[in-house]
N, C-alpha and C positions, 0 to 999 in steps of 0.2 A: 550159317556156320552150323556144322556138324561136330561133336564133341565127338574124339575118335576114344579118344583115353584120357585119365585123371587118374593123378597123385595126390595124394594129403600128408603133407609132415608136419612134425609137430617137435619144439624144441622148448626141453624146461632146464632151467638150470637158476635157484633162488625164487627171486621173485618174478623172473623173467620167464613168460607163456610166449611163446610163439608159432605162428602157424604158414606156412607154406603151403600152397595148392599151385600145381602145376598140370596143363590142360593142354590137348594135342588136336587140335580140329581141322576140319576139312573143310575148305572155303569154298573148290570150285575142282573141277577136273581137276584131277594129280598135283593139285598146290593147296599146300599143307602150312600153317602157323605154330606155334609154339608161344602159347603167356602163360603167366604167372599172376598169382596172386598173395599179397603177404601183409605180415603185420603182427599185429597184439592180439592174444585169443580174446574174442567173444567184441574187438574192433571192427571198425571201417576198415577192410582189406585193401592195401592199396595196388591199384593192375601195371600192368608191363608188359613187354613182350620181347625175346629173345629174336624173333624172325623181324627184322625190318619189312620186307616184302616175303608173298607167299614161296614155298620153297617146295621140291618132291618128296615125297613119302620116305625115300630112304634118308635125305639129308634131314628131315625132318624128325625121326625116328635118331638120328644119330644128336642132334643137338637135343631131345629131350630127355634123352639117355644122361647125356653127361651133364643135365642139369642134377636130374637127381644124383647121380651118382656124387658129384661137389657139393652139395647140401648134406648129406648124409656125411661125407668127408668130415663136414664142420659141427656135427654133433647134433643133425635133425634126425628122427626117426618116423617109420608108420603112423600117423595120427592114432590109427585102431590101438596102437601100442597105448598110447600114453591118454585114452579115452577116460578112462576109472580117474585120473586127474587133474581133468582139465577141467578148471572154476567155469560154473554155469555163465554162459553168454548172455551178453546185453542186447537189448534189442538196437541196431545198426541205422542210423540216419537215412534217410531216403535223397541219399546223394552221391556220385561215385568219386573217389578221390581221384586226384590229378595223376597222370604218367607218372612214374618214379625207379629209378633203379633199386634192384632190390639190396645194394648196398648203402640206402642211406642212414642214416641214425634214426633208432628209435627216442622220441625224446621222454615218453611217458614214464621211464621206468626210472629214469635217470636223478641225483640230488633235487633239482630243480622241481621236477614234480611233486616229491616225496615233501616240499617245504609248501610249496603250496597247498597242498591236498593238507597238510597240517595245519597250515593257516584258518583252513576255508572248516574244517571240523571247527576248530576253536571259537571261530565267528567271532561276535561281541565280549566273548570270555577271556581272551588271550591279552596279554600284558606287552606282545608284540608293540614294537612303533610302526608296524609296516599296516599300512592301512588295509582295510577288509576289500575295499573297492577297488586297488592296486591287484590286490590278492586275485580276487575274482577277474580281473581285464588280464592279469598272467594265465588262468587258467585257458581265457579263450584264446592267449595268442600259442601257448602249446598244445592247444586243443585236446585236453584233458578229461576225454570220455567219463573217468574215475570221478570227475568233480561235480559231474551236472545232478547228482541227485544233493548235493550241498546248496552248488546252485540256484536250486529250486526251492530247498528248505527254505534260504536267506530269500530269493524273493517273495516267499510268501509271507514273510515275519515281516518288511521291508513298511515305513507306512508312507504312501506316498507324497505327504505334505515334507516329510521329515529326511526319508531318503531318494529323496528324487535320485540321486547321483547314482546312489547304489545299485538301483532300481535299471535305470541305466548301464549300468555295468554288467549288471545282471545279464538284460536283454542280450545286449554284443557277447557276451563268452557265449551263452547258450547257442549262437548264432555260429560260433565254431565249434563248439565241443557238444550240443546237444543231440538227442534223437528224436523222434518222432514223440517220445514224454514231452518233451519241452514245446510241443506246437500247441497244444490247448492253450496253457498260461501264456506264451506269448499272442496267440490268436485273440483272448479278452484284452490283453492290453493295445493291440493294434484298431480293435473294435471299439473299446471304451473313447467315447467324446469328452471325457472327464480327465483325459492322461494329458500330461506335456505333448505339444507336439513334435518334439526329438524325441523323445521316448518310443512316439506310438512309428515316427520314420524308422528308428534301429530298429524296434521289432519286426516291421515289415518286412525290413532286410533280412532279419534272421529267419522268418518264415521265408522266405523268397529262398534263401540256400539249404532249408531242411524240407520244406514239401518235396514228394515225389513229381516225376513230370508232368502228368496228367494236372494234381491240384496247382501245382505253380501255375501252368496254363490258365487254369481258370483263377486263380489269384490275381494274376496278371488284367486280364479280360477283365473283371470288375473293377481295378483303378480304373482303367479307361474310362469308363462311364462315369467315374466323378469328378473328371480333370474338367473346365470350365467348354463351354461348348464350341467355342471356336478352336478348343485342340484337340476333342475329341476326333474329327475326321484326319488333319495330319498325321494323328498319333494312330490311326490304324491303317491309312492308305498311304502317306507322306505327301507330297516329301519332305525332307529332313528341312528345306531351307525354308519351306512355311512353317514347319514347326519350330524352329530355330525363330523366326520372325514373331509367332504370336508370342510364344516365352518371352521375349525381349519387349515385347510392351508388356506383359503382367508383371514384371519385374522392376520398368520404369515407373510403376505405378505402386512401387514396396510391397506387390502380393506375389512373395513367393515360396507362397505352399503348392502350385503347379509344377512347378521347379522341383521341388524335393518328387514329389508324384510322380515326373515324369522322370526321374534319376532310377525311382525303385522300378520302373515298369523297366525301361533302358530295352526296346527292341529296336529294330533295324531300323528307323525312323525317328526316336525319341533318342537313344545313345548319340548320336551324333548333333541333332542340336542343342543339348544339354552342353555337351563339350565346349559345342562353338558359343552357346551363352558366357561359359565358365570361365573361357577367355578373354571375354569382353568386358566382365565384372570387375570393378576398381576393387583389390583382394582386401583391401584394411580399412575399407569404409563402414561406418558403425554396421546399416544393413544385409548390405552383401557378408561382410566378413562372418556375420551368425550364419547367413546359409551357406556360403563355400567350405563351414567349418563344421558343417553338419552332414554336407555330402563329401568332406574330408573325411571324417569318422567311416560314413558307411562305404567308401572307397577301401580304406583299412579292411574293414570286414570284407566285403566281399572279395578283396585282392584284385581289384578294380585297377591295373596296373594303368591306363590310359586316364582314370579321370587323376588317380592319386599323382603320375608322375605330371601330368599339367598344372595341377595345385601345386604339387612342392617345387617345379620346374616356377612359378610365377611367386612364391613365397618368398625363392632365391633372389630371383631377376627384379621385383617390383620394389619401390619405396614407397614410403609415408606410411602413417599411423604410427601406432607403438612401437618401436626398437624391441621395445624389450619381446611383447608378443611376435612379431617377426622371427628372433631370431629364435624362441623357442616353437617354434612352428620346424623352422629347419633343423634344430635336433631332433625334435620328433621324425620326421621324416626319416633323418637317417637311424635314429634307433630301430624303425622297427624295421628297416632295411638290413640292419646289424642284426638284430635276435632273427629272423628269420635265418638268415646266412648261418647265423651259430646253429640254430634249429636241423640245417641242412633242407630247407624247405624247399619244395617244387614250386611254390608261390615266386621265392625270391627272383627267380630269373624273370617270371612277367612285371612286376613291379620295379625291377632294376630298367629293363627296355623302356618302361613306360617314363622314366625318371628320366630318361637320358635321350630319348627320339626329341622333347622338343628342343633342346641345345642346339644351337647354329653358329657356325664360322664367326657371325658378327655379333655373336656374346663374349666372343675371347678378349678383343681389345688389345693393347700392345702390352709388354714388359715392363710393370713396373719398381723403379728404381728409387732405393729412398737412402744416402749419405748418412752416416751416424758417427760421431767422434767420441771413441772409450777412454778414458783416461785409465792406466797402469798404475796400480800404487806400488808396488813394487819396484818395479823400473823409473818409477817418474815421470813417465812420457804419454804424449796422445797416439791413439792409434786411430784411424779414419775406417771403417768398417760398409761393408756395401749390404744390402738387405734387395733382393730380386723377390719380384711376388711374378711367376709364370701368368701367360692366358688361362682365364677361367678360375684363377686361385681365389675369387672371393664366391663363387658356389660351391657350397659347402658337400652338399652330398653329391655332385658333380663330381669332384677331386675323390669322395672318399670312393666313387665305387671303381674310379680309372687309377686312381696312384694309391690306394691302401698300404699296397705291399712295395712303394717306388721307393728307390735309392737314391732316388736325385729330387725328388719332393717330398717333404715334410710341413705336419699340421703346427700350424704357432701356436705358441703357450694359450691364447685365449680359444682357441677351436674355431676361428673363423674363416680363417683362409689357409693357405697350402702357399709354403714359401720355397725357395731353391737354393739348390747352394753356390751355385755361379749361373752367369748366362748360358756357357755350354753346357751345361747341362738340360737346360730349356732346350736350346738348340738341336741337341742330337737326341735322337730316337736309339733307346736299349733293346736289345733282342730279348733279353727275359719279358717273363708277363709281371705288367703291376695291380692287375686290378684286384678287387677284393674276391675272397670265393673264388679263384677259380676252380674247383673242384664241382662249381654249380652251375657254370657255362658249361662244365668238358661236359655233364651230365644232361642236360637239353641246349645243344648249341644250334638248336633251331630258332633260340634268344636272338643269339648271334648274328645269322643272315637276316633275321625281323631289322637288326639293329642296322647293317649294310643297305638293307632295303630303302629303310624310310629317313634316315638321319643324314642330317645335310650339316655336320660336323668333324672336322679333320680330326681331332684327338679321339674320337670315337670308332672312327673307321679305322685309325693302325692299330686300338686294342682288338679290336671285335678280329681284323685279318691275324694278327698275332694269335691269338688265341683259337681261331678257325684251325691254321695251322698247325693246332696240338693236336685238331680231331682228324688227323687224315683220312681215319677210314668213313667216318662221316661227309667228307667234299669227296670224297669218291664216287660217292652215291647219289650225291647232286643232278637234277636231270637237267636237260639244255637250257630251261627256263630259268632255273636258280643263275646259273653260269653268264647268259646273258642278260640277267640284273646283275650281277658285278661288274660286268664288265661296260654297262653302260653310266655305271657310279663317274661322279667326277672327279673323282681321288686315283691320282697314280695307284698306292698303293694296294687300293680295292679294286682295280683293273689287272694291275700284274696277277692276283691272285686267280683271279678270273681267267687269265692269259694262261698261265701254268698250269691250270687245271684244263682249259680249251685245248692248248697245244695235244696235250697228249689222247686226246680223242679225236683229231681231226686226223679224218682218212679222205686223201685224193680220190680214191675210190668210189666213194658215199659220203659226196659234199652234202654237210649240214650248210645252208645257202644263211640261216640266221643265225649260226655260230659265226661264222667266217664274216658276216656284217659286222656283229655285235664287236667283233677286234678289230676290224677296221675301221671302229670309229670310238673306239676305248681310247682311254686318257695315258695311257702308257705306252709311249712315242716306239719303244723296241715291239711291242706286241702289234701295232700298225703298220710297221716295217714287215714284219712276217707276215702277216695277212697281204701285204700286196704283193709280194713273190709268189704266197700261193695262187693269187689272183692272176699274173703276171705268167706264169710257170703255165699254166693252162686255161687260156683267156676266152674259150669261146661257150662253156657252159655258165659262167662266169654272167656273160653279156647277154644270154638267153636268160637268166633272170634278173626281171626287172624289178623286183621286190628288192634285189641287192643292190641294183643300180641306181635305183631312186635312193635309197640308203645312204650311199657312195656319195652320190649329189650334196644330201643335205646334213653331210656330216657335219659337226662340231669345227674340226681340223680341216685346215686350208691343206694340207698332203693331202688328206684324203681327197677332198673335193679335187685337189689336181689331177687324180689319178682318175679319178670318175672321167673329167672332161677329157684327158688322155685317152680313155678306153673308148669311146663313144666318138672322138674324131677320127681317131683311125678305125673305125669300124664299118661296116654296111649292115646297117641293119634292117630288116621288111617293115615298111610302114606300116601294119598292123602292130607290129610289137612295138616301133616305135612312139605310136599315138598310146597306147595303152601306159609305156614308161612316161610320157609326158603328162598323163593325167595322172597318176600317180604322183608324179612329183606335184605337180599342182595343189592336188590333195592337200599333201602334208605341209607344203610350205602354208595354207591359208587355215592351220592348226597352229602356226609357231604363232609365240605371245610378243610381249615387247622387248622383253629379255634377250630375243633372237635376231637381232641385227644385223650381227655380224654374221651367222649363220645362212640367215636369208640372203644377205648380197652375195655372199659367195655364188648359193646355190644358184640363185637368176643370172649369176655370170658363165654358169657351166648352162642353163638352157640357154639365153643369147648365142653362146658363140658353137655349142655343140648341136642343138637343137632348133635351129632356127627354121629348118624348112617345115616343121610342124605346128608353129605359132598360128598361119593361118588358117587353119582348120578348127582352132579353140573357138569355142561357142561365145557369145554375148552375154550370157549368164555369170560364166564362170570369170572372165572379163572384167564384170559390174564385182566383182567379190573382190577379184584381185583390187581395182581402182578403189575400193572401200574400206581394205585393211590399214590396220593404223603403221604398219611398217613402212618405208619412203620405198624401198625395194622392191616390194611385191607389187605396190602401185606404178614403181618403174617398168615394171616386166609390163602392166597393164598397157602403158603407154608402148612398148615395143610392139607388143600384137600388135595394138591397130597402127602401125606403123606398117607392121605385114599383111594387114589387109588391105592396107590403103583408105585413105581419108573419105570416099564417097559412101564407103560401106559400113561407117563407123557411126554411132546414133548422136543425138547432139548431147543428151545425158553421159555418156563416158567423156565426150569432147568438152565437157563443160565439169567436168571431175577432172580432168587433168588440170584447165584452167582456171579451176579456181583452188587448185591445193597451195599449200604455204610452199611447198620446193619450190625451188629455181625448176632444176632440172625437169620437172614434170610439168610444168608450164610450159616450157621450151618445146617438149614433145609436144605438147597441145598446140603449140601456136605452128610446128612444124606441117600438123595433119590439117592444120588450117590454111597454113601456106599452098597444099598442095589441091587446094578444092578451085573448080574455075570461077569467073564472077559468075558464071549464071545458075552454079550450084549454089553462092552464097546467098545473092538474092534471093533463093527460094528458101535460106534458113536465116531469116530475120532474127530468129530470137537469141541463136547461136551469137549474128551480132551484135545483137545487145547485152548478150551476158560478156563478150567480150570488151567491149565501150565500158560497160557499169565493174569492170573486174577492180577489187579492193589494189591489185598490185599494180602500178605505175606502168614496169615497161607491157604489159600485154594491151593496157589502155593506149600507150606512144604506136604499138605495132599494130594496131589493126586501123588507128586514124587515116594514113595515105589509102590503105584498104577503100575505107568509106569515103574518102572522096573522090576515088575511081568511078569506084561504083554509083554515088549522087551525077555523076557527070553524065554518064553512060546511061543512067535509069531514070531519069526526073522521077516515074511517078513511085519509083523504089523509095528515091530521098525523100519526098510528101510524106509516105507513109510512114519511115524510120525516122524522121525530126518529130513528127509526131509521137512516136512510141519514147522519144525522146525529153519531149516536153510533157511528157506524164511521168517518164522519169524523174523530171527534178520534183517533184511533188513528193514522192518517194525518199523515204529514208533511205543512206547511201553512206558504205566507210569514206573515211577522213578524204578528201579529194576527188572522190565521184562528181559532186556536183559540178565543181569549176570545171571539169573536164568537161563535161557535157555544156555545161554554158558556152565553153572556148569552141567547140563541135558546131554548135548552133546560130554562135556569131561571127565565125569565119569559115570553113568548110561547107559547111550548110544554110549558109544565110541564103542563098538564092535557092534551098529548095524549102524553106519555110512555109510553110500554108497562110493562106489568111484566117486572122483570129478576129472572132465578135470582140464585140465589148465585155460581155459578162466571161468570154473565155481570158481575157488578159485579165479583169478585175480579180479571177480567183487565181490566177498565177501572182497578184498581187496581194491576195488575202493569205496567200501561202506562206509558212513561218521559216522556207528557204531563203536567204538571202539572195542566193543564185536565180532562183525561180522570181523573183519579185526584179532583179536587176533583167530577166528575161522580158518581161512584161513589159519593164521600160521602154527597152531597144523595140518590142512592137508595138508600142506608141508612137515611139519617132516616126514609123513607117507611116501611119496614118492610113491605114487602110482600110478601117471599118469604118461602113457608111452613117451609123449612130453617133449623133452628136456627142459629145460630153457638155454636163453642165456645167455652170460657172462653181460652183461649189464643188464639184471632180474635179477641176481641173485645178481648184485652190490648194486640194489635196494632196493632188500630185506633189505640186512645187514643193508643198512641206515633208516630202517620202522621206525614209531612213536612206535610201539608195540613190546614190548619186545617178544614175540611170536614168529613173523613176522622175526627179527631180527636172535633170533634162528635157526630157518628154514634156511635162512640164511646164517649162519654159518656153518652148518651140507651141505647143497649145495657145498658150496666152500672146503669146505676140503675132500668131494666126490668129488670135478670135480678140481683139484691142475693141475693137466696136462692140462685142457681146460685152467686152467687159467694162466699159464705160455707161454700158444701161443697168448693169449690177453693181455699180460702186459701193454699195454695202457689205457685199460677198466680196469683191477684189480687194477692198483694205486689208482684206487678212492676208493678202499677197505678201504685205511688209512685216507683218507682224510671225512670220516663219520660224522654226528654233533655229535653222543651217544657216550659218552666217550667208554661204552663197547665196541661197536662195533669199536672201533679204540684200544684200548689194546688187544682185540682178536687177529686183523689183523697184530697188531706189532710180536705179536707169530707167527704166521702163515709167514709172512714175515721172521722173524728170523730161524723156522723149513723147510721150504718148498720151502723154493728160497736160490740160489747159484749166485755164478757170474754171471753165464750164463746169466741166466733171469734178472741179476741185472746191468745192462749197466750203465754208465756214464747219459746216455742218460732219463733212468729208474730212476735213482738217484737223477739226476737234477731235475726231476720233481718230484718227493716227497717231496725236500727240496722247491718246489714251493709252498707249499702249506703254507694258510695262519693261518694255526693253529702253535704254539710255538712246542707242544710237536711233530709234523709230524714232523714240521723242525730240532727238535732235532735227532726226529730220522732217518733222511734222514742224516745230518750227522753222525749219527752212521753205517749207513753204506757206506757211502763212506769211512770213517777211518778205515770197516771191510775191505769193498773189493777195496782199492785204488789201482790204477796201474797205475806206475808213466807213461807208454804210454800215457797215458790218462788227465795229469797231466795241461797242457795246457786247455784244453778244460774244466775240471772243474774249472780254477783259471776265463777263460770268462765268463762260464756260471755264474757262484756264486757270479762273482762281479757285474753284472746287477741285481742281487735280491735287493730287498732296506729295506728287513731286517734287523738290525743293527746285530742279533747274526750271519748270515752270511756272510756280509761281513769283519766282524772280522775274522771269519772262513778261508775266501778267501785270509785272511794277510797273513797266513801260507804258501803260494804256491806261494808268490811274488819274494825272495828270488831264490827260485829254476828255476822257470820257467818266468820269466819278466825280470831277471838282466843281462845288457849288450845287452837291444833288445831296441832298441827307438822304434822300428815300436809296436812293443808290450803294450811297454809305451802307443804310439798314442791310439789305442784299447780301454787300460784303462782308460783313461784322464776321462772319466765321472764318475767310479768308484773311481778315488782319490777325485774328487769333490765331487762326493757326502759323500765322509768321512770326508772332511775336515769342510763343510759346515755346520755339525753338532753343534749344539750351547750346549753347558754342556754336550753331549752325545756321547758315542764311543772312550773316552779317550784314550786307549790303541790301537785301531786299528788308532786315527789319529796320534800318536806319530810312531808305526809301519811305516805309510805309508810316513811321512817325514822325519826320517830316512832312509828309501828306497830311496824316493827321491833324498834328497841331495847326499846321494852316487852316485845315477847313475846321475847327473848333473857333479859333481865334477872328475865324471870319463869319461866322453865323451861328446863334445860341442851339438851333435845334440840333447841328451837328456837335455841337460843345457837349448836349448833353448826351449824345453818344461816343464819343470819345472820351469823355470824363468815365462811361459806365466800363468801357474797356480798356483802360489804364488802370482805374481802380483792379479790377482784375485782377490784371498781371500785374502791378505790382507787389502782390501778395506774393507771388511765383516765383518770377525771374530772378536771373542772378545779380550781381551789385551793381555791374555796370549799365546794363543795361534799365536796373530799379531807379538809377540815379537820373539819366535822361528822362522817363515815364515822370519821373516824381519832379525834376524840371517842368513838366511841359502839364502836368497836374497845376505847379504854383505857376505857370504863366494862365492859365484859364480860369483861375481862380480871382486871377488878378483883373483878368477880361471879362467874366461874368459872375460878379461875387454869390451872386443870388445861384448859384449850381454850386448844391451841397459835394466836398468832396472830403475824404479821409485827412487831414492835413491840420497839425496844430502845432501854432508854433513855440518853439522852447529858447528860454533863456540862454544864453551858454553858462557856463558856472566859470567863477574867478580862481584861479590856481596861482599860491606861489610863488615868487623868485626860487625854481631848482637852489639849494643849498652844497655851499661846495664842500661841505664834509659828507663822509659816506657814511651812509647808514651802516647797522650794522650786517644787513645784507646787500646792501651796494654793491658795484661792481663797477 
């Protein structure tokens, strides 16, 4: 850019010293711009421009001269005439001020600035109640260059320990009002490890603002070297997602310093990462709150709209923590915006945009209504009043920005919410503007465009559209991309503005297809109808533009998609053009998200109906992408494409993707494709058939069942191989119902196709944890097709299996192996002790019918009785009774007497008289048996009487036996209950009478004599 001519003007009135510089510069061939700079003499001059775009030399001269004349009319004069009166210039900070209109107010010379400077000059000698720290901070907010010397002097005299807050405020204020003079003291603070970390961070932010571009670049590169090693590479090279992941891990370990450093660096990789982490941290938890508050103050200093807006949003919307703290931060956020607005700062728009963008329609909620009853003392009656809070009423900063000048909404007394006059006031939209500081929005309407581009909140769009309508000149200069952006927003009010601007630019002779496409797809219905008329009026050029037709097919509104279908059905499109169109549509469809289900379904309907002839040419990679898409409509489109191509050309993985779908319509398409295959093709695709047979969807399993029966009948070799696959499938995990289905197939349709399995393969099935596999093993055992015989032990285990089919196989094998069972009675007896009732009943029958006294020896019968199961013991007693041999009586008595069961002990008493009477040695062997029976409390009454009667008889007949019985009775008489004890004592008395030499614990006691009972009742008589 070449300077052509320049004029410097000055204005002097009282304490006001202003400078205005106007430049005319050449930027290209016959392209000129008019720029200006203005501000307080010696301060940083603010830049502006009178030409939005380059103009010709003649027009530039006209603008230049008009601006010079305008300023001279307002009291400015050439700078040379005021040179002798100009105050000495102060060094300017190495940063460029934001673009600002020349009519922006100068805050340095008003009463506030004078009050701040006076308070700073007095410092600690002042008697004012205004804390010095607040005055320093206010100097930074006002960007008072004149305050820099005083702030530096205060900073030099502050003690780090006693004036930590004051030093922090000085560093913050120097960032806004300092110059190159402040760089060195700030650098010393930042580089000193003895300083507090929050002070060092704010000093770093101030240095970031004061450094020149080259120094700032070096400063930030040096900061990257101080980051943790895991964060250095993402900080330099990205991506931002990796940087966010590392930062998230660090803050989870309560290491927040890297987060602060990353915010200070703020490059294209770290800035979005920091914002992501800030959006996730709980704002009012102790550790994270301190970190967020530090970054919040840094954002205030940097005028970082995104970080400031995000944190202000979270302070308003999050709950928890200290309520006072939250309310203070909300008030502070609005205080900063209000003060900047009152100062006319250009930074206000950026911060306001940042504070509004995070809000969405979901935060609005419903209208809140509260009924109140008020008593009027004058009229002596009650009145019912209604209080209403509109949506978003609880978000203080949001409502202040949008409704500060509203007549519909007013802040309540507590300054926490906004209230409405009535419901009608909430529901109607008023034509006048209601936002705070409308003049600042008018000065920088680019902020309004930013809001419309990023906001997803209807009240924000309503306010921004009204404000943009008041900036007609700015709207007329918007390019096509900006209009398309307006039309693409989902709010009618925004799309309507975009249409009004686009309609004035539409030229049927020079069609802007992108603009027409945006109008046809916008949310404003009259705009869509207008676009339809444009297209219907001249179809051919629009049909030739595949991009526009693809956009119509994928439009979010049904009427636009219907237009696209109508155009395509009524058009004869060249093959190449149709393929290009289908490719565009499919590429766009694959980019749709989960929230675009209706849009995708409508577009797929258009493709299937109007472009069906092109579906066969679509390749498998695209079909796979469609089949794997989360939207059902796209998966259905993949199925229709496969139907168009024919099932013979469809790969198994694509068919399986359809058949395994959760959506029934897709499974139906897959089944139709399978139904088109010939039997020979099906037998060559066993994996496909297997996948259908093992599908988690019962309808598919039942559909393929008759097909399998037909294939197995026609091709036994295929049937055997497929049956082996199903047997192997029984061993694998599968969805509910699949194992039962496989077993049913193998038992019925594929029974004849089952191959011969060996003993080891069958027992693998039996050891499998799947019950159906075990049942199949039982069915295979019943076929008895294996050559290697089972052992008796294995047969017995089969009869005790938990699966009925396996037990039945064990029964059959046992019945076919009776001779072998007779030879292994020790193992065979275990058949009776099965844990299943049906197996025991079968075994009882087998023993009754197939075994005799040759096999049922006393050892075997006693072994049967040794079972713990009552029914088996009863069966053992039955067999003993049936096959009793007196030659083995003593053996039965001794063995049965050892059993702890009451029933068997009672059964053994039947053999006492015959096999133990008159044998003192035998009685000694049975002593534990006698003690066991007599020790039972309230049990075995019959067995006790039989034993007592038998023992008394034996004791009276033989002295040796009496010695044994006396010992038993003596022992039991101490422990028995009263009834049994009496019988024992009676028996002991009889033994002593018969054998006086036997010592027994008995002593005669004379009964005491008692007087006859008196007829008179005692004192306590009854």
